LOMI-784019 format. One record per residue: x, y, z of N, C-alpha, C in turn. Coordinates in pm, whole numbers, plus 50000, padded with zeros to 5 digits. Example, Ala and Ser with C-alpha at 12.3 -4.5 7.8 and 13.67 -1.06 7.14 Angstrom:
<recs>
npx = 51319; npy = 49431; npz = 50780; capx = 51230; capy = 49550; capz = 50780; cpx = 51320; cpy = 49670; cpz = 50780
npx = 51285; npy = 49775; npz = 50708; capx = 51367; capy = 49894; capz = 50714; cpx = 51290; cpy = 50003; cpz = 50787
</recs>
This chain:
<recs>
npx = 35263; npy = 79802; npz = 68631; capx = 35306; capy = 79939; capz = 68650; cpx = 35349; cpy = 79996; cpz = 68516
npx = 35326; npy = 80122; npz = 68499; capx = 35370; capy = 80192; capz = 68379; cpx = 35517; cpy = 80227; cpz = 68396
npx = 35588; npy = 80248; npz = 68287; capx = 35729; capy = 80282; capz = 68294; cpx = 35754; cpy = 80415; cpz = 68225
npx = 35827; npy = 80502; npz = 68292; capx = 35864; capy = 80632; capz = 68237; cpx = 36014; cpy = 80643; cpz = 68239
npx = 36070; npy = 80713; npz = 68140; capx = 36213; capy = 80734; capz = 68139; cpx = 36252; cpy = 80827; cpz = 68253
npx = 36359; npy = 80793; npz = 68322; capx = 36409; capy = 80874; capz = 68432; cpx = 36499; cpy = 80983; cpz = 68376
npx = 36472; npy = 81107; npz = 68406; capx = 36555; capy = 81218; capz = 68362; cpx = 36521; cpy = 81263; cpz = 68221
npx = 36551; npy = 81387; npz = 68192; capx = 36519; capy = 81444; capz = 68062; cpx = 36605; cpy = 81389; cpz = 67951
npx = 36730; npy = 81354; npz = 67980; capx = 36823; capy = 81308; capz = 67877; cpx = 36853; cpy = 81161; cpz = 67892
npx = 36759; npy = 81085; npz = 67941; capx = 36781; capy = 80943; capz = 67965; cpx = 36809; cpy = 80871; cpz = 67834
npx = 36903; npy = 80778; npz = 67840; capx = 36934; capy = 80695; capz = 67723; cpx = 36831; cpy = 80585; cpz = 67708
npx = 36856; npy = 80497; npz = 67615; capx = 36761; capy = 80389; capz = 67588; cpx = 36791; cpy = 80264; cpz = 67671
npx = 36891; npy = 80271; npz = 67756; capx = 36927; capy = 80158; capz = 67843; cpx = 36812; cpy = 80130; cpz = 67939
npx = 36777; npy = 80003; npz = 67960; capx = 36666; capy = 79964; capz = 68047; cpx = 36688; cpy = 80009; cpz = 68192
npx = 36813; npy = 80035; npz = 68231; capx = 36837; capy = 80080; capz = 68368; cpx = 36786; cpy = 80222; cpz = 68390
npx = 36755; npy = 80292; npz = 68280; capx = 36703; capy = 80428; capz = 68292; cpx = 36552; cpy = 80432; cpz = 68307
npx = 36487; npy = 80318; npz = 68308; capx = 36342; capy = 80314; capz = 68322; cpx = 36304; cpy = 80297; cpz = 68468
npx = 36207; npy = 80374; npz = 68510; capx = 36160; capy = 80370; capz = 68649; cpx = 36013; cpy = 80330; cpz = 68648
npx = 35978; npy = 80232; npz = 68729; capx = 35838; capy = 80190; capz = 68738; cpx = 35758; cpy = 80299; cpz = 68808
npx = 35649; npy = 80341; npz = 68745; capx = 35561; capy = 80442; capz = 68803; cpx = 35423; cpy = 80378; cpz = 68815
npx = 35376; npy = 80358; npz = 68938; capx = 35244; capy = 80295; capz = 68954; cpx = 35133; cpy = 80377; cpz = 68890
npx = 35039; npy = 80308; npz = 68827; capx = 34924; capy = 80374; capz = 68766; cpx = 34807; cpy = 80374; cpz = 68864
npx = 34741; npy = 80489; npz = 68872; capx = 34628; capy = 80506; capz = 68963; cpx = 34506; cpy = 80551; cpz = 68885
npx = 34391; npy = 80501; npz = 68925; capx = 34263; capy = 80551; capz = 68877; cpx = 34191; cpy = 80608; cpz = 68998
npx = 34143; npy = 80732; npz = 68986; capx = 34077; capy = 80800; capz = 69096; cpx = 33928; cpy = 80811; cpz = 69069
npx = 33847; npy = 80793; npz = 69173; capx = 33702; capy = 80801; capz = 69159; cpx = 33641; cpy = 80867; cpz = 69281
npx = 33572; npy = 80979; npz = 69257; capx = 33504; capy = 81049; capz = 69365; cpx = 33392; cpy = 81132; cpz = 69302
npx = 33279; npy = 81143; npz = 69370; capx = 33167; capy = 81219; capz = 69313; cpx = 33186; cpy = 81370; cpz = 69324
npx = 33289; npy = 81415; npz = 69393; capx = 33317; capy = 81557; capz = 69411; cpx = 33434; cpy = 81598; cpz = 69322
npx = 33408; npy = 81675; npz = 69214; capx = 33516; capy = 81713; capz = 69122; cpx = 33627; cpy = 81796; cpz = 69188
npx = 33593; npy = 81876; npz = 69287; capx = 33694; capy = 81955; capz = 69357; cpx = 33788; cpy = 81863; cpz = 69435
npx = 33731; npy = 81763; npz = 69502; capx = 33814; capy = 81668; capz = 69576; cpx = 33900; cpy = 81586; cpz = 69480
npx = 33845; npy = 81546; npz = 69365; capx = 33924; capy = 81475; capz = 69264; cpx = 34046; cpy = 81557; cpz = 69225
npx = 34027; npy = 81686; npz = 69205; capx = 34139; capy = 81773; capz = 69168; cpx = 34244; cpy = 81777; cpz = 69278
npx = 34200; npy = 81780; npz = 69403; capx = 34294; capy = 81777; capz = 69517; cpx = 34374; cpy = 81648; cpz = 69514
npx = 34307; npy = 81536; npz = 69491; capx = 34377; capy = 81407; capz = 69483; cpx = 34481; cpy = 81407; cpz = 69371
npx = 34442; npy = 81460; npz = 69255; capx = 34536; capy = 81466; capz = 69142; cpx = 34659; cpy = 81547; cpz = 69181
npx = 34639; npy = 81662; npz = 69243; capx = 34751; capy = 81747; capz = 69282; cpx = 34842; cpy = 81679; cpz = 69384
npx = 34784; npy = 81601; npz = 69474; capx = 34863; capy = 81529; capz = 69574; cpx = 34942; cpy = 81416; cpz = 69509
npx = 34883; npy = 81346; npz = 69413; capx = 34939; capy = 81221; capz = 69364; cpx = 35021; cpy = 81230; cpz = 69236
npx = 34993; npy = 81325; npz = 69149; capx = 35060; capy = 81326; capz = 69019; cpx = 35212; cpy = 81342; cpz = 69024
npx = 35268; npy = 81407; npz = 69123; capx = 35415; capy = 81411; capz = 69121; cpx = 35481; cpy = 81272; cpz = 69132
npx = 35412; npy = 81177; npz = 69196; capx = 35473; capy = 81047; capz = 69222; cpx = 35410; cpy = 80930; cpz = 69146
npx = 35293; npy = 80951; npz = 69089; capx = 35220; capy = 80841; capz = 69026; cpx = 35161; cpy = 80885; cpz = 68892
npx = 35130; npy = 80788; npz = 68808; capx = 35061; capy = 80817; capz = 68683; cpx = 34911; cpy = 80804; cpz = 68706
npx = 34839; npy = 80915; npz = 68702; capx = 34694; capy = 80913; capz = 68716; cpx = 34637; cpy = 80888; cpz = 68578
npx = 34581; npy = 80767; npz = 68557; capx = 34532; capy = 80729; capz = 68424; cpx = 34390; cpy = 80775; cpz = 68399
npx = 34315; npy = 80804; npz = 68505; capx = 34178; capy = 80855; capz = 68490; cpx = 34132; cpy = 80909; cpz = 68624
npx = 34042; npy = 81009; npz = 68617; capx = 33978; capy = 81066; capz = 68735; cpx = 33830; cpy = 81082; cpz = 68700
npx = 33747; npy = 81001; npz = 68763; capx = 33606; capy = 80990; capz = 68725; cpx = 33515; cpy = 81011; cpz = 68843
npx = 33386; npy = 81041; npz = 68815; capx = 33295; capy = 81067; capz = 68926; cpx = 33167; cpy = 80984; cpz = 68923
npx = 33142; npy = 80904; npz = 68823; capx = 33023; capy = 80820; capz = 68817; cpx = 33063; cpy = 80673; cpz = 68823
npx = 32992; npy = 80594; npz = 68901; capx = 33025; capy = 80454; capz = 68921; cpx = 33035; cpy = 80373; cpz = 68794
npx = 32941; npy = 80389; npz = 68702; capx = 32941; capy = 80310; capz = 68578; cpx = 33066; cpy = 80339; cpz = 68495
npx = 33104; npy = 80466; npz = 68484; capx = 33224; capy = 80498; capz = 68407; cpx = 33350; cpy = 80450; cpz = 68478
npx = 33349; npy = 80454; npz = 68610; capx = 33462; capy = 80401; capz = 68688; cpx = 33476; cpy = 80252; cpz = 68661
npx = 33367; npy = 80181; npz = 68669; capx = 33369; capy = 80036; capz = 68646; cpx = 33425; cpy = 80004; cpz = 68507
npx = 33374; npy = 80071; npz = 68404; capx = 33422; capy = 80046; capz = 68268; cpx = 33570; cpy = 80074; cpz = 68254
npx = 33617; npy = 80187; npz = 68308; capx = 33758; capy = 80226; capz = 68294; cpx = 33850; cpy = 80135; cpz = 68372
npx = 33811; npy = 80096; npz = 68493; capx = 33896; capy = 80007; capz = 68572; cpx = 33910; cpy = 79873; cpz = 68501
npx = 33803; npy = 79820; npz = 68450; capx = 33809; capy = 79691; capz = 68380; cpx = 33893; cpy = 79704; cpz = 68253
npx = 33880; npy = 79815; npz = 68181; capx = 33956; capy = 79834; capz = 68057; cpx = 34105; cpy = 79855; cpz = 68083
npx = 34139; npy = 79933; npz = 68187; capx = 34279; capy = 79970; capz = 68211; cpx = 34349; cpy = 79882; cpz = 68315
npx = 34273; npy = 79829; npz = 68408; capx = 34325; capy = 79753; capz = 68522; cpx = 34453; cpy = 79818; cpz = 68578
npx = 34438; npy = 79938; npz = 68635; capx = 34555; capy = 80009; capz = 68690; cpx = 34611; cpy = 79935; cpz = 68811
npx = 34725; npy = 79979; npz = 68857; capx = 34785; capy = 79917; capz = 68976; cpx = 34701; cpy = 79940; cpz = 69100
npx = 34640; npy = 80060; npz = 69109; capx = 34565; capy = 80096; capz = 69228; cpx = 34445; cpy = 80182; cpz = 69190
npx = 34332; npy = 80153; npz = 69253; capx = 34212; capy = 80235; capz = 69237; cpx = 34186; cpy = 80301; cpz = 69372
npx = 34173; npy = 80434; npz = 69368; capx = 34140; capy = 80510; capz = 69488; cpx = 33998; cpy = 80561; cpz = 69466
npx = 33905; npy = 80511; npz = 69547; capx = 33766; capy = 80544; capz = 69521; cpx = 33687; cpy = 80576; cpz = 69647
npx = 33586; npy = 80658; npz = 69626; capx = 33493; capy = 80697; capz = 69730; cpx = 33384; cpy = 80590; cpz = 69741
npx = 33317; npy = 80586; npz = 69852; capx = 33203; capy = 80496; capz = 69865; cpx = 33081; cpy = 80555; cpz = 69794
npx = 33067; npy = 80687; npz = 69796; capx = 32954; capy = 80754; capz = 69730; cpx = 32996; cpy = 80799; cpz = 69590
npx = 32934; npy = 80740; npz = 69488; capx = 32969; capy = 80775; capz = 69350; cpx = 32847; cpy = 80810; cpz = 69266
npx = 32741; npy = 80849; npz = 69327; capx = 32624; capy = 80892; capz = 69251; cpx = 32539; cpy = 80776; cpz = 69205
npx = 32568; npy = 80724; npz = 69087; capx = 32483; capy = 80621; capz = 69028; cpx = 32506; cpy = 80481; cpz = 69084
npx = 32615; npy = 80459; npz = 69155; capx = 32649; capy = 80328; capz = 69208; cpx = 32746; cpy = 80350; cpz = 69324
npx = 32739; npy = 80270; npz = 69427; capx = 32835; capy = 80288; capz = 69536; cpx = 32973; cpy = 80238; cpz = 69494
npx = 33075; npy = 80294; npz = 69556; capx = 33210; capy = 80245; capz = 69534; cpx = 33224; cpy = 80099; cpz = 69574
npx = 33150; npy = 80059; npz = 69675; capx = 33154; capy = 79918; capz = 69717; cpx = 33100; cpy = 79827; cpz = 69607
npx = 32992; npy = 79868; npz = 69542; capx = 32937; capy = 79789; capz = 69432; cpx = 33032; cpy = 79789; cpz = 69312
npx = 33091; npy = 79903; npz = 69283; capx = 33190; capy = 79911; capz = 69175; cpx = 33301; cpy = 79812; cpz = 69203
npx = 33354; npy = 79812; npz = 69326; capx = 33467; capy = 79725; capz = 69358; cpx = 33429; cpy = 79577; cpz = 69354
npx = 33308; npy = 79545; npz = 69397; capx = 33261; capy = 79405; capz = 69389; cpx = 33262; cpy = 79360; cpz = 69243
npx = 33214; npy = 79444; npz = 69153; capx = 33208; capy = 79409; capz = 69011; cpx = 33348; cpy = 79403; cpz = 68947
npx = 33435; npy = 79493; npz = 68988; capx = 33574; capy = 79490; capz = 68938; cpx = 33639; cpy = 79358; cpz = 68974
npx = 33625; npy = 79317; npz = 69098; capx = 33686; capy = 79191; capz = 69141; cpx = 33624; cpy = 79072; cpz = 69068
npx = 33493; npy = 79076; npz = 69047; capx = 33426; capy = 78967; capz = 68973; cpx = 33474; cpy = 78961; cpz = 68829
npx = 33516; npy = 79074; npz = 68773; capx = 33564; capy = 79078; capz = 68634; cpx = 33708; cpy = 79029; cpz = 68622
npx = 33774; npy = 79007; npz = 68735; capx = 33908; capy = 78950; capz = 68733; cpx = 34023; cpy = 79050; cpz = 68731
npx = 33996; npy = 79177; npz = 68748; capx = 34103; capy = 79277; capz = 68752; cpx = 34180; cpy = 79261; cpz = 68884
npx = 34312; npy = 79259; npz = 68877; capx = 34395; capy = 79239; capz = 68995; cpx = 34441; cpy = 79368; cpz = 69061
npx = 34380; npy = 79480; npz = 69026; capx = 34417; capy = 79608; capz = 69089; cpx = 34390; cpy = 79601; cpz = 69239
npx = 34459; npy = 79687; npz = 69311; capx = 34433; capy = 79703; capz = 69454; cpx = 34342; cpy = 79824; cpz = 69471
npx = 34275; npy = 79832; npz = 69587; capx = 34185; capy = 79944; capz = 69611; cpx = 34209; cpy = 80006; cpz = 69747
npx = 34204; npy = 80139; npz = 69748; capx = 34199; capy = 80216; capz = 69872; cpx = 34073; cpy = 80301; cpz = 69864
npx = 33986; npy = 80285; npz = 69962; capx = 33868; capy = 80371; capz = 69970; cpx = 33906; cpy = 80499; cpz = 70043
npx = 33869; npy = 80613; npz = 69986; capx = 33889; capy = 80744; capz = 70049; cpx = 33750; cpy = 80803; cpz = 70063
npx = 33704; npy = 80819; npz = 70187; capx = 33563; capy = 80848; capz = 70209; cpx = 33538; cpy = 80926; cpz = 70337
npx = 33420; npy = 80986; npz = 70345; capx = 33378; capy = 81054; capz = 70468; cpx = 33325; cpy = 80955; cpz = 70571
npx = 33295; npy = 80834; npz = 70529; capx = 33234; capy = 80734; capz = 70617; cpx = 33340; cpy = 80678; cpz = 70713
npx = 33333; npy = 80721; npz = 70839; capx = 33430; capy = 80680; capz = 70940; cpx = 33371; cpy = 80574; cpz = 71034
npx = 33286; npy = 80492; npz = 70981; capx = 33215; capy = 80389; capz = 71057; cpx = 33279; cpy = 80253; cpz = 71031
npx = 33299; npy = 80177; npz = 71136; capx = 33364; capy = 80045; capz = 71124; cpx = 33289; cpy = 79951; cpz = 71030
npx = 33157; npy = 79966; npz = 71021; capx = 33081; capy = 79880; capz = 70930; cpx = 33120; cpy = 79903; cpz = 70784
npx = 33146; npy = 80027; npz = 70747; capx = 33193; capy = 80056; capz = 70611; cpx = 33334; cpy = 80001; cpz = 70590
npx = 33420; npy = 80015; npz = 70691; capx = 33556; capy = 79962; capz = 70683; cpx = 33551; cpy = 79811; cpz = 70660
npx = 33470; npy = 79742; npz = 70739; capx = 33457; capy = 79597; capz = 70724; cpx = 33404; cpy = 79560; cpz = 70587
npx = 33303; npy = 79634; npz = 70539; capx = 33246; capy = 79605; capz = 70408; cpx = 33352; cpy = 79620; cpz = 70299
npx = 33433; npy = 79724; npz = 70307; capx = 33538; capy = 79746; capz = 70208; cpx = 33640; cpy = 79633; cpz = 70209
npx = 33686; npy = 79595; npz = 70328; capx = 33785; capy = 79488; capz = 70336; cpx = 33726; cpy = 79352; cpz = 70299
npx = 33599; npy = 79331; npz = 70329; capx = 33533; capy = 79206; capz = 70287; cpx = 33531; cpy = 79192; cpz = 70135
npx = 33531; npy = 79306; npz = 70064; capx = 33532; capy = 79304; capz = 69918; cpx = 33674; cpy = 79304; cpz = 69860
npx = 33772; npy = 79296; npz = 69947; capx = 33910; capy = 79286; capz = 69900; cpx = 33988; cpy = 79417; cpz = 69896
npx = 33937; npy = 79522; npz = 69958; capx = 34012; capy = 79648; capz = 69963; cpx = 34140; cpy = 79628; cpz = 70042
npx = 34239; npy = 79709; npz = 70010; capx = 34367; capy = 79705; capz = 70081; cpx = 34386; cpy = 79823; cpz = 70175
npx = 34303; npy = 79926; npz = 70157; capx = 34317; capy = 80044; capz = 70241; cpx = 34187; cpy = 80120; cpz = 70254
npx = 34181; npy = 80201; npz = 70359; capx = 34061; capy = 80280; capz = 70388; cpx = 34108; cpy = 80408; cpz = 70455
npx = 34092; npy = 80521; npz = 70385; capx = 34140; capy = 80650; capz = 70434; cpx = 34021; cpy = 80745; cpz = 70450
npx = 34013; npy = 80809; npz = 70567; capx = 33909; capy = 80907; capz = 70591; cpx = 33945; cpy = 81035; cpz = 70515
npx = 33847; npy = 81098; npz = 70452; capx = 33872; capy = 81224; capz = 70382; cpx = 33927; cpy = 81329; cpz = 70479
npx = 33884; npy = 81324; npz = 70603; capx = 33932; capy = 81421; capz = 70702; cpx = 34081; cpy = 81404; cpz = 70731
npx = 34139; npy = 81292; npz = 70689; capx = 34280; capy = 81264; capz = 70714; cpx = 34360; cpy = 81239; cpz = 70586
npx = 34304; npy = 81277; npz = 70472; capx = 34369; capy = 81244; capz = 70345; cpx = 34510; cpy = 81301; cpz = 70334
npx = 34531; npy = 81425; npz = 70378; capx = 34665; capy = 81484; capz = 70366; cpx = 34766; cpy = 81414; cpz = 70456
npx = 34721; npy = 81361; npz = 70569; capx = 34811; capy = 81290; capz = 70660; cpx = 34831; cpy = 81144; cpz = 70622
npx = 34727; npy = 81080; npz = 70569; capx = 34729; capy = 80934; capz = 70556; cpx = 34741; cpy = 80877; cpz = 70415
npx = 34704; npy = 80952; npz = 70312; capx = 34693; capy = 80888; capz = 70180; cpx = 34826; cpy = 80836; cpz = 70127
npx = 34931; npy = 80916; npz = 70132; capx = 35060; capy = 80868; capz = 70081; cpx = 35109; cpy = 80747; cpz = 70161
npx = 35089; npy = 80749; npz = 70291; capx = 35130; capy = 80636; capz = 70375; cpx = 35047; cpy = 80512; cpz = 70342
npx = 34918; npy = 80532; npz = 70317; capx = 34831; capy = 80420; capz = 70279; cpx = 34877; cpy = 80358; cpz = 70148
npx = 34908; npy = 80442; npz = 70050; capx = 34953; capy = 80390; capz = 69920; cpx = 35083; cpy = 80312; cpz = 69936
npx = 35177; npy = 80367; npz = 70009; capx = 35304; capy = 80298; capz = 70032; cpx = 35282; cpy = 80164; cpz = 70102
npx = 35197; npy = 80164; npz = 70204; capx = 35168; capy = 80040; capz = 70277; cpx = 35107; cpy = 79936; cpz = 70184
npx = 35012; npy = 79977; npz = 70102; capx = 34944; capy = 79885; capz = 70011; cpx = 35042; cpy = 79830; cpz = 69907
npx = 35126; npy = 79916; npz = 69848; capx = 35222; capy = 79869; capz = 69749; cpx = 35329; cpy = 79779; cpz = 69809
npx = 35346; npy = 79786; npz = 69941; capx = 35439; capy = 79697; capz = 70009; cpx = 35371; cpy = 79573; cpz = 70066
npx = 35247; npy = 79550; npz = 70024; capx = 35176; capy = 79427; capz = 70062; cpx = 35095; cpy = 79435; cpz = 70189
npx = 35086; npy = 79552; npz = 70251; capx = 35012; capy = 79566; capz = 70375; cpx = 34871; cpy = 79619; cpz = 70354
npx = 34804; npy = 79639; npz = 70466; capx = 34669; capy = 79698; capz = 70466; cpx = 34671; cpy = 79819; cpz = 70557
npx = 34585; npy = 79917; npz = 70529; capx = 34589; capy = 80043; capz = 70602; cpx = 34448; cpy = 80092; cpz = 70632
npx = 34428; npy = 80145; npz = 70753; capx = 34304; capy = 80212; capz = 70791; cpx = 34340; cpy = 80340; cpz = 70866
npx = 34274; npy = 80450; npz = 70831; capx = 34295; capy = 80579; capz = 70898; cpx = 34245; cpy = 80580; cpz = 71041
npx = 34296; npy = 80674; npz = 71114; capx = 34235; capy = 80720; capz = 71237; cpx = 34226; cpy = 80626; cpz = 71354
npx = 34315; npy = 80532; npz = 71366; capx = 34315; capy = 80450; capz = 71484; cpx = 34213; cpy = 80337; cpz = 71487
npx = 34131; npy = 80325; npz = 71384; capx = 34041; capy = 80210; capz = 71378; cpx = 34125; cpy = 80085; cpz = 71351
npx = 34086; npy = 79975; npz = 71409; capx = 34158; capy = 79851; capz = 71387; cpx = 34119; cpy = 79791; cpz = 71253
npx = 34217; npy = 79729; npz = 71190; capx = 34189; capy = 79656; capz = 71068; cpx = 34102; cpy = 79536; cpz = 71102
npx = 34004; npy = 79507; npz = 71017; capx = 33928; capy = 79384; capz = 71038; cpx = 34023; cpy = 79265; cpz = 71026
npx = 34018; npy = 79174; npz = 71120; capx = 34107; capy = 79058; capz = 71113; cpx = 34051; cpy = 78958; cpz = 71012
npx = 34138; npy = 78873; npz = 70964; capx = 34096; capy = 78769; capz = 70869; cpx = 33990; cpy = 78678; cpz = 70933
npx = 33999; npy = 78658; npz = 71065; capx = 33906; capy = 78571; capz = 71134; cpx = 33764; cpy = 78628; cpz = 71135
npx = 33753; npy = 78763; npz = 71127; capx = 33621; capy = 78827; capz = 71131; cpx = 33549; cpy = 78820; cpz = 70997
npx = 33620; npy = 78782; npz = 70893; capx = 33560; capy = 78779; capz = 70759; cpx = 33463; cpy = 78668; cpz = 70744
</recs>
């Protein structure tokens, strides 16, 4: 996690430092990326917002942020393929997929690749902050009443 000084007149004492999770955002829609930035920047450090799979892959491996929020559709490469390669490269970031795909097969594919969350774009304003909190507290999250794939189904 990145650290920012708390308050405008914070001293140099370590107790004045607050951990701020770093996020990398990836979506092929620049308007939606801007919406995500506006939702998340008050509480998190957005280290990058990208729309092409290859650039997402390079940046995630270089920065290894605390959390990657990515779409399944990224133009040149799927978000699922990006995440498979990120995990193979050894980055320990967590992932939440934010996507229009509300099909259980996509949910299973994401969790099979080690995702921690899956949020439907249709529910982003209701679910994204809760998903992030759940993931940072060690849990897993899926939007819209779909059941999480059990470990036994993997």
